[in-house]
C-alpha positions in Angstrom: 10.3 15.0 -29.3 6.9 15.7 -27.8 5.3 16.8 -31.1 2.2 15.1 -32.3 2.8 12.7 -35.2 0.2 11.3 -37.5 1.0 7.7 -36.3 0.3 8.8 -32.7 -3.4 9.3 -33.5 -5.9 6.6 -33.5 -7.0 5.4 -36.9 -10.4 3.8 -37.7 -9.2 0.3 -36.9 -7.8 1.4 -33.6 -11.2 3.0 -32.7 -13.2 0.0 -33.8 -10.9 -2.4 -31.9 -11.2 -0.2 -28.8 -15.0 -0.1 -29.0 -15.3 -3.9 -29.4 -12.9 -4.4 -26.5 -15.0 -2.1 -24.4 -18.2 -4.0 -25.3 -16.5 -7.3 -24.6 -15.2 -6.1 -21.2 -18.6 -4.9 -20.2 -20.1 -8.2 -21.3 -17.6 -10.1 -19.2 -18.3 -7.8 -16.3 -22.0 -8.5 -16.6 -21.3 -12.3 -16.8 -19.2 -12.1 -13.6 -21.4 -9.8 -11.6 -24.9 -10.8 -12.6 -24.5 -14.0 -14.6 -26.0 -12.2 -17.6 -24.6 -12.6 -21.1 -25.6 -9.6 -23.1 -24.4 -11.0 -26.4 -26.4 -14.2 -25.9 -29.4 -12.1 -24.9 -29.2 -10.1 -28.1 -28.2 -12.8 -30.6 -29.3 -16.0 -28.8 -27.3 -19.2 -29.2 -26.5 -18.6 -32.9 -23.7 -18.1 -35.4 -24.1 -14.3 -34.9 -23.1 -14.6 -31.2 -20.0 -16.7 -32.3 -19.1 -13.9 -34.7 -19.5 -11.3 -32.0 -17.2 -13.2 -29.7 -14.7 -13.8 -32.5 -14.6 -10.1 -33.3 -13.9 -9.2 -29.7 -11.1 -11.8 -29.6 -9.6 -10.5 -32.9 -9.8 -7.0 -31.5 -7.8 -8.1 -28.5 -5.1 -9.6 -30.7 -5.0 -6.5 -32.8 -4.7 -4.3 -29.7 -1.8 -6.4 -28.3 0.0 -6.2 -31.7 -0.6 -2.5 -32.0 0.6 -1.8 -28.4 3.8 -3.8 -29.0 4.4 -1.9 -32.2 3.9 1.5 -30.5 6.0 0.5 -27.5 9.0 -0.2 -29.7 9.2 3.3 -31.0 
């Protein structure tokens, strides 16, 4: 019952999604506290910044779907 299963471990997608969510959360924290957008500071107002925001959003959707799947077990 409490044994470790292979599906309980984080895979590469889980780790990448977690890292992107962490960076996104830090960025939103900086925006709220200091009115500083780190993504825009690094990439400017370009397509790269839109990609970065899109990846954070996709990571959030993945994390929700993954959490729901794990909660059903």
